C-alpha positions, 0 to 999 in steps of 0.5 A: 516568393516571400510567402513561399519562403515563409511557409517553407520555414514554418514547415521546417520549424514544425518538423523540427519540433515534431522530430524533437518530441519523437526524440524525447519519446524515444529516449523515455522508452529506452530501458534504463541501464542495469548499473543505473537501476542498481545505483539509484534503486537498489544501492541506497536501501542496501546502504541504509540497512548496513548502517542500521545493522552497524549501529545496532551492533555498536550498541551491543559491542560498546555496552550501551545496552548490555542486557540481551533481554532488552536488545538482542544482537543481530546475530541472535535475531539472525539465529532465530531466523535460521532456526525458523527456516530449518524447522520449516515455519518461517514461510508459514508465518508469512503466508498465514498473515499475508493470505489473510491480509490480501483476502480481507483487503480484496473484500474491503476493496469490493465493499469500499469502492461502490460505497465510496462511489455512492457517497460521492454521487448521492448527496443524501448518502453523503450527508448520512454516512459521510461523517460516520466514515470519517469517524470510523477511519480515525478509530483505532482498529484494535478497538474492533477486536474484542467485539469481533471475538464476541460476535464471531468467535476465534476463527478467520471470519473475526479476522476478516471482519476486523480488516473490513472495519479497518480498511473500508472507510479509508478506501471509501474516503479516498474514492470520495476525495478523488471524485471531489477533485474531478473537473466538472468539465469532464462530467459535463463532457461525459453526459454530453456523449451519453456517459451517464449512471453506471457508464459514466461512473466506469468510463469518466468518474473512476479514471479521473478520480484514480490518483485519489483513489489509489492513495485510498487504496494504499491507506486502506492496505496500511489500515488492513495490515495493522488491523490484522496484526492487532487481531492476531496479537490479541485473539491468538488460538491454535485453530487460527495458526501462527501468523506474524502477530501471533509470533510477536505475541509468543515472543512476548510471552516467552520473554524472547526478545530475538523472537520479537525482533524477528516478528517486527522485521517480518511485519516490516518486510511484508509492508515494504514488499507489498508496497514495492510489488503492488502499489509502486507499479500502480502509481507509476502506471497512473503517472505515466498515463498522465504524462507526469512520470519522470525517470530519475 
């Protein structure tokens, strides 16, 4: 009888634990209320932007900086945005740079991923080109603009070459770092189940190395975007169109600080938008797939 009661109590205890886990799963799967999303995600950036604008305007109002050629007022920069919008050129500036940046990043992704996998898995290749990749990653991408112009001329191929040289080392090194952190037990288990060669790389190595790989992708995008801006600033040509880097250079040539600030704000906006729309959802998906994502 005592044994039966003990088993019954244990069963009830296990049922309670399972019910608690189910309740946690249900709570996590509920949609976050719109008000909470606004308070936690949207309101803080709005406050930060308002504070920056107020501090900026205060520098003008209290004559801390009274030279508009050095620091234009927010209204002057807003007027520059308005003129560009009315002329129909604002979206053209953004699209010219964003289309180049994303296409160049996709090329870098297609090259950097197999290269990183090769470096991580083949000892001779790592010894041969691993230090070169690290050196290229530390080399300022602006250094590639002059030789790229000489080799390829003033066209889009030059832009893509600079993006590749800036982004591929970061993507490859990120994947190498992620693979180096994969527990050897995963690899042995994969080989036991027949996952070797390309099959093992696809089903075992890449999923296990995903956090490090994603960090390399984020850094690769940052390098590709900075590389593109450097190329557009230095190698401006009517045949290349006017991207954000060229807009920044045009503002400098015209001594128009409002145009310079317009270009800086747009470059910053694109960088933030790409992170929020692409990389942040990817990071949440990776964390959620590993049970590490906690809603705030």
